[in-house]
C-alpha positions in Angstrom: 69.9 125.3 88.3 69.6 128.8 89.5 69.7 131.5 86.8 72.9 133.6 86.9 72.5 137.3 87.7 74.3 140.2 86.1 76.0 140.6 82.8 78.6 138.2 81.3 80.4 138.9 78.0 82.3 136.4 75.9 84.7 137.9 73.4 87.6 137.0 71.2 86.3 133.8 69.5 84.6 132.6 66.4 80.9 132.1 66.9 79.0 129.1 65.4 75.4 129.8 66.3 74.0 126.4 65.3 71.6 127.8 62.7 73.7 127.0 59.7 74.7 130.6 59.3 78.4 131.3 58.5 80.7 131.5 61.5 81.3 135.0 62.9 84.9 135.8 63.5 85.8 138.1 66.5 82.3 137.6 67.9 80.8 138.8 71.1 78.0 137.1 73.2 76.3 139.2 75.8 74.4 137.3 78.6 72.1 139.1 81.0 70.7 137.4 84.0 71.4 133.9 82.6 69.9 134.6 79.1 71.6 135.4 75.9 70.9 139.0 75.2 72.9 139.8 72.1 75.2 138.0 69.7 77.3 139.3 66.8 80.5 140.8 65.7 82.3 142.4 68.7 82.5 145.9 67.0 78.7 145.9 66.4 78.0 145.1 70.1 80.5 147.6 71.6 78.5 148.8 74.6 79.1 146.6 77.7 78.3 147.5 81.3 81.6 148.3 83.2 80.8 145.7 85.9 80.2 142.8 83.4 82.1 139.6 83.9 84.3 139.1 80.9 85.4 135.8 79.4 88.1 135.7 76.8 87.5 132.8 74.3 91.2 133.1 73.5 90.6 132.7 69.7 88.6 129.6 70.2 85.1 128.6 69.1 82.0 129.9 70.8 79.0 127.6 70.2 75.6 126.6 71.8 75.6 124.0 74.4 75.5 120.4 73.3 72.7 117.9 74.1 73.5 114.3 75.0 70.5 112.2 74.0 71.6 109.0 75.7 73.4 109.6 79.0 74.2 107.1 81.8 75.9 109.1 84.5 76.1 106.0 86.7 78.4 104.3 84.2 82.2 104.6 84.6 85.1 102.5 83.5 83.0 100.4 81.2 85.2 98.0 79.2 82.7 95.1 78.8 79.1 94.3 79.4 79.8 92.9 82.9 81.0 96.4 83.9 77.4 97.8 83.4 76.3 96.0 86.7 76.8 98.0 89.8 79.8 96.6 91.6 80.0 99.3 94.3 77.5 100.4 96.9 74.7 102.6 95.6 76.0 105.5 97.7 79.3 105.4 95.9 77.8 105.1 92.5 75.6 108.1 93.3 78.7 110.1 94.1 80.4 109.0 90.8 77.2 109.9 88.9 77.4 113.5 90.3 81.1 113.6 89.1 80.0 112.4 85.7 77.2 115.1 85.6 79.8 117.8 86.4 82.2 116.4 83.7 79.4 116.4 81.1 78.7 120.1 81.8 82.4 121.0 81.7 82.6 119.2 78.3 79.9 121.5 76.9 76.7 119.4 77.4 74.1 121.8 78.8 71.3 119.2 78.5 71.1 115.5 78.7 68.5 112.7 78.5 69.1 109.8 80.9 69.0 106.4 79.5 67.9 105.0 82.8 69.6 103.9 86.0 69.3 101.5 88.9 67.9 102.7 92.2 66.5 105.9 90.5 69.9 107.6 90.9 69.3 109.7 87.7 66.0 111.0 89.1 67.6 112.2 92.3 70.6 113.5 90.4 68.2 115.6 88.4 66.7 117.0 91.6 70.2 117.8 93.0 71.1 119.7 89.8 67.9 121.6 89.8 68.3 122.5 93.5 71.8 123.8 92.6 73.5 121.3 95.0 75.8 120.0 92.3 76.7 121.2 88.8 75.4 119.3 85.8 73.4 119.7 82.6 69.6 120.1 82.5 68.6 116.4 82.9 65.6 114.6 81.6 65.8 111.6 84.0 64.7 108.0 83.7 64.3 105.8 86.7 65.0 102.1 87.3 61.7 100.9 85.7 59.8 102.1 82.7 56.0 101.8 82.9 54.3 100.6 79.8 50.8 101.4 78.6 49.4 99.0 81.2 51.3 100.7 84.0 
């Protein structure tokens, strides 16, 4: 994905930084050019550029992105083992995988590790995300076959 430009500020939430430190009430996160620049109590980080994009956490929780360590974006409506087989054309399953990638990002997953997919869909999904064609988490993709030590 492309790195965001400019300044974004997230305010009005309780920050859990993922380090084990106590939560910070009324926190502020300052993001510059897609990278976290400053984090802490809002009153300690008072200077914000006037053109910054502001996000109101509305009293919610601000926390680091989640990592999904076993992600199958090509799976959907799985109720039993037979549902794991692709029952639709690969083109349609690819579209559904892109929808699942967007959903994962919207649910707070900023990185994911693919558990493998037929037709190398996950490999191409990763490329589409990296090329900023579709939204999704950073993806460590696995293809259809896994080469062992003998290749």
